[in-house]
C-alpha positions as CSV (number, residue, x, y, z in Angstrom):
1,M,98.4,-31.3,14.7
2,S,98.5,-30.5,18.3
3,W,96.6,-27.7,20.1
4,Q,97.1,-25.7,23.3
5,Y,94.6,-24.4,25.8
6,T,95.4,-20.9,24.6
7,D,93.7,-21.8,21.4
8,L,90.4,-21.6,23.3
9,L,90.7,-17.9,23.6
10,S,91.5,-17.5,19.9
11,H,88.2,-19.1,18.9
12,P,85.5,-16.4,18.2
13,L,82.5,-18.2,19.7
14,W,84.4,-19.3,22.8
15,F,85.8,-15.8,23.3
16,A,82.3,-14.3,22.9
17,C,80.9,-16.8,25.5
18,T,83.7,-15.9,27.9
19,V,83.1,-12.2,27.5
20,L,79.4,-12.6,28.0
21,L,79.8,-14.7,31.1
22,A,82.2,-12.2,32.6
23,A,79.8,-9.3,31.9
24,V,76.8,-11.1,33.5
25,T,78.9,-12.0,36.6
26,R,80.0,-8.4,37.0
27,A,76.5,-7.1,36.5
28,Q,75.2,-9.5,39.2
29,R,77.8,-8.4,41.7
30,R,77.2,-4.7,41.0
31,G,73.5,-5.2,41.3
32,R,73.6,-6.7,44.8
33,W,71.6,-4.8,47.5
34,N,73.7,-3.1,50.0
35,P,71.9,-2.7,53.3
36,G,74.4,0.0,54.4
37,A,73.0,2.3,51.7
38,C,69.7,2.6,53.7
39,A,70.1,4.9,56.7
40,V,66.7,4.1,58.4
41,K,66.9,3.6,62.1
42,L,64.4,1.4,64.0
43,N,65.0,2.4,67.6
44,G,61.8,1.8,69.6
45,K,60.5,-0.8,67.1
46,T,59.9,-4.5,67.9
47,A,60.5,-7.1,65.3
48,I,60.0,-10.9,65.1
49,V,61.9,-12.9,62.5
50,T,61.1,-16.6,62.2
51,G,63.9,-19.0,61.1
52,A,66.4,-16.5,62.3
53,N,69.2,-18.9,63.2
54,T,70.6,-19.1,59.6
55,G,70.4,-17.8,56.0
56,I,68.1,-14.9,55.1
57,G,66.4,-14.9,58.5
58,K,69.7,-14.5,60.4
59,F,70.9,-11.6,58.2
60,I,67.5,-9.9,58.4
61,A,67.6,-10.1,62.2
62,L,71.2,-8.8,62.2
63,D,70.3,-5.9,60.0
64,L,67.3,-5.0,62.2
65,A,69.4,-5.3,65.3
66,R,72.0,-3.0,63.8
67,R,69.3,-0.4,63.2
68,G,68.4,-0.4,66.9
69,A,65.2,-2.5,66.9
70,R,64.2,-4.9,69.6
71,V,64.6,-8.2,67.8
72,I,63.0,-11.6,68.7
73,L,64.6,-14.6,67.0
74,A,61.8,-17.2,66.5
75,C,63.7,-20.5,66.1
76,R,62.9,-24.2,66.3
77,S,66.3,-25.3,67.7
78,K,67.5,-23.9,71.0
79,D,71.1,-24.7,70.3
80,R,71.2,-23.1,66.8
81,G,69.1,-20.2,68.0
82,T,71.4,-19.5,70.9
83,G,74.4,-19.5,68.6
84,A,72.7,-17.0,66.3
85,L,71.6,-14.9,69.3
86,N,75.1,-14.5,70.6
87,E,76.5,-13.8,67.2
88,I,73.9,-11.1,66.4
89,R,74.4,-9.4,69.7
90,K,78.1,-9.4,69.2
91,L,78.1,-8.1,65.6
92,S,75.3,-5.5,66.1
93,G,76.3,-4.3,69.6
94,N,72.6,-4.5,70.4
95,Q,71.8,-6.5,73.5
96,D,68.0,-6.1,73.0
97,V,67.9,-9.3,70.9
98,H,66.1,-12.3,72.3
99,L,65.4,-15.9,71.5
100,R,62.0,-17.6,71.6
101,L,61.3,-21.1,70.4
102,V,58.6,-22.0,67.8
103,D,58.1,-24.8,65.3
104,T,56.0,-23.5,62.5
105,S,55.1,-27.1,61.4
106,S,53.2,-27.5,64.7
107,L,50.0,-25.5,65.2
108,E,50.3,-26.1,69.0
109,S,53.8,-24.6,69.0
110,V,52.7,-21.6,67.0
111,R,49.8,-20.9,69.4
112,K,52.1,-21.2,72.4
113,F,54.6,-18.8,70.8
114,A,51.9,-16.3,69.9
115,A,50.5,-16.4,73.4
116,Q,53.9,-15.8,74.9
117,I,54.5,-12.8,72.5
118,L,51.1,-11.3,73.4
119,E,51.9,-11.6,77.1
120,E,55.4,-10.2,76.9
121,E,55.2,-7.6,74.2
122,K,53.2,-4.4,74.2
123,E,53.9,-3.5,70.6
124,L,54.9,-5.4,67.4
125,H,56.0,-3.4,64.4
126,I,57.6,-6.0,62.1
127,L,56.8,-9.6,61.5
128,V,59.1,-11.5,59.1
129,N,57.7,-14.9,58.1
130,N,60.9,-16.4,56.9
131,A,61.0,-19.9,58.3
132,G,60.7,-22.6,55.6
133,A,61.9,-25.9,54.4
134,S,62.2,-27.8,51.1
135,G,63.1,-31.3,50.1
136,L,61.4,-32.8,53.1
137,P,60.3,-36.5,52.8
138,K,56.6,-37.3,52.7
139,G,55.2,-36.9,56.2
140,M,52.2,-35.7,58.2
141,T,52.0,-33.6,61.3
142,A,49.9,-34.2,64.4
143,D,47.4,-31.8,62.9
144,G,46.9,-33.9,59.9
145,L,48.8,-31.6,57.5
146,D,51.6,-32.3,55.0
147,I,54.7,-31.3,56.9
148,T,56.0,-29.0,54.2
149,F,52.7,-27.2,53.8
150,A,52.5,-26.9,57.6
151,T,56.0,-25.4,57.9
152,N,56.0,-23.1,54.9
153,H,52.4,-21.8,54.8
154,V,49.9,-22.9,57.5
155,G,52.2,-22.2,60.4
156,P,53.1,-18.6,59.2
157,F,49.4,-18.0,58.3
158,L,48.2,-18.9,61.8
159,L,51.0,-17.0,63.5
160,T,50.2,-13.8,61.5
161,N,46.5,-14.0,62.3
162,L,47.2,-14.6,66.0
163,L,49.4,-11.5,66.1
164,L,47.4,-9.3,63.7
165,D,45.6,-7.3,66.3
166,L,48.9,-6.5,68.0
167,L,50.3,-5.4,64.7
168,K,47.3,-3.2,63.9
169,K,47.5,-1.7,67.4
170,S,51.2,-0.9,66.8
171,A,50.6,0.6,63.3
172,P,52.4,1.6,61.2
173,A,53.6,-2.0,61.0
174,R,54.8,-4.4,58.4
175,I,54.4,-8.1,57.6
176,V,57.0,-9.6,55.4
177,N,56.4,-13.0,53.9
178,V,59.5,-14.5,52.3
179,S,58.5,-16.4,49.2
180,S,60.4,-17.7,46.2
181,A,61.0,-17.1,42.5
182,N,59.9,-20.7,42.1
183,H,56.3,-19.9,43.1
184,W,55.2,-19.8,39.4
185,R,55.8,-23.5,39.2
186,G,53.3,-24.3,41.9
187,K,49.6,-25.1,41.7
188,V,46.6,-24.5,43.9
189,D,45.0,-27.7,45.1
190,F,43.6,-27.6,48.6
191,S,44.0,-31.4,48.9
192,H,47.7,-30.7,49.0
193,F,47.3,-29.5,52.6
194,R,46.3,-33.1,53.6
195,G,49.2,-34.6,51.7
196,E,47.0,-35.7,48.8
197,N,47.8,-35.5,45.1
198,L,51.4,-34.5,45.8
199,V,54.5,-35.5,43.9
200,Y,57.5,-35.5,46.3
201,T,60.2,-34.4,44.0
202,M,63.0,-32.1,45.1
203,D,61.0,-28.9,44.6
204,A,57.4,-29.6,43.7
205,V,55.8,-29.4,47.1
206,Y,58.0,-26.4,48.0
207,N,56.8,-24.6,44.9
208,H,53.1,-25.2,45.8
209,T,53.7,-23.7,49.3
210,K,55.4,-20.6,47.9
211,L,52.5,-20.0,45.5
212,H,50.1,-20.1,48.5
213,N,52.4,-17.5,50.2
214,I,52.0,-15.2,47.3
215,I,48.2,-15.5,47.0
216,W,47.8,-15.1,50.8
217,T,50.1,-12.0,50.8
218,N,48.2,-10.3,48.1
219,E,44.9,-10.9,49.9
220,L,46.3,-9.8,53.2
221,A,47.6,-6.6,51.7
222,R,44.1,-5.9,50.3
223,R,42.4,-6.5,53.6
224,L,44.8,-4.4,55.6
225,K,44.9,-1.5,53.2
226,G,44.1,1.7,55.1
227,T,44.0,0.1,58.6
228,G,45.3,1.7,61.7
229,K,43.6,5.1,61.7
230,G,45.2,6.3,58.5
231,Q,48.5,4.6,59.2
232,Q,49.5,1.7,57.1
233,C,50.0,-1.9,58.0
234,T,51.2,-3.6,54.8
235,S,52.1,-7.1,53.8
236,T,55.1,-7.5,51.5
237,T,56.4,-10.5,49.6
238,K,60.1,-10.9,49.2
239,K,60.1,-12.6,45.8
240,K,63.6,-13.9,46.0
241,K,65.1,-17.4,46.2
242,T,65.2,-18.3,49.8
243,Q,68.3,-19.4,51.6
244,I,66.6,-22.3,53.4
245,R,68.5,-25.2,55.0
246,K,68.4,-27.2,51.7
247,S,69.7,-24.3,49.7
248,W,68.5,-23.9,46.1
249,D,71.6,-21.9,45.3
250,I,73.6,-25.2,45.3
251,I,71.1,-26.7,42.8
252,E,71.1,-23.6,40.5
253,N,74.9,-23.3,40.6
254,A,75.2,-27.0,39.8
255,K,72.9,-26.6,36.8
256,N,75.0,-23.6,35.5
257,I,78.3,-25.5,36.0
258,Y,76.9,-28.6,34.3
259,F,75.9,-26.6,31.2
260,F,79.3,-24.8,31.1
261,L,81.1,-28.1,31.4
262,R,79.0,-29.7,28.6
263,L,79.8,-26.8,26.3
264,L,83.5,-27.1,27.1
265,N,83.4,-30.8,26.6
266,F,81.9,-30.3,23.2
267,Y,84.7,-28.1,22.1
268,L,87.3,-30.4,23.5
269,I,85.8,-33.4,21.7
270,A,85.6,-31.4,18.5
271,G,89.3,-30.5,18.9
272,R,90.3,-34.1,19.4
273,I,88.4,-35.2,16.3
274,N,89.8,-32.3,14.1
275,P,92.5,-30.2,15.7
276,R,91.9,-27.5,13.1
277,F,88.6,-26.8,14.9
278,F,90.3,-24.5,17.4
279,R,92.2,-22.7,14.7
280,G,89.0,-21.4,13.1
281,F,88.7,-23.9,10.3
282,F,84.9,-24.1,10.6
283,F,84.2,-20.4,11.3
284,W,86.9,-18.3,9.8
C-alpha cells in the first residue's frame, strides 16, 4: 500500500501539531514590540549605547536617534562602529550621532572612555550597557579577569560607576542593563571572576555573567531609588535573549528544527513499516 504526503494532513495528531505550531507562530509575530507605537521624543537628551555596531545595541541606538537624542555609539571596532554610525545617521536623519571606542573587557579602556565622556559631555540621561559576548574560549585579561566576565559584567559595572555622578546630575536618568533569559542557569561564585571553577561550554560562563547582571541591577535600583532631588534615576534589566555576535537565536532555532524533524522522521518511519499508519489505523 502506497502513501502520499497529503496523508500527513489527514492524520489527526499530525494535523493538531500543525495547527498548534501555526497558532504559536502567529501569536509570536503579533506579540512583537513595535517601537513606532511609542511617541516619546528625546530631544535634548544624551544617550550612550555600548556594543552599538550590531544587534540589539544597534537598533536601540537607531531608535534613540530617531527620537531626537544625542547618541554616542560605544564600540570596540572602529571599522564596524563607523559603518553603524553612517547607517544610523542616514536612517534616522539625525546627525548628532557619534562614535567613541571602548573595549569593555579592558578596565583601562573603560576608564579612558569614561574620562573622555566626562570631559566632553555636560549631561548624560541614558546609559545602555548592551555590549557582551558568549562562547569565548578560555582566556584571561591583563587585569587578571576571565575575559567573558570582564566583557559582560566587570566592564559595564565599572563604566556605570564612573559615570554615575554625571547620571545623577542629569536626573531623571536611566541605566539599562541588557541581560538574558538564560540568567537562571547561572551560579554565583566569585572565583569565576578569576577564571576558576569554570566549565567552558557554549553557554555556561555566559549564563553566570548574566546572573551577575541581574543581581547588580536589582541592587543598583535599590541604591538609586529616590535620588536626584525627587527625580528618579532607575536601573532596568532587559530580560530578553541578547542578539550578541554569537547569536543564541541560531541555537534555539536549531533545537526547535531538530525536534520538529525528529517528530517528522518518526511518522515517516512508522509509515514505511506499516503504510496504514497514516490512514488512521492506530488512532481511528
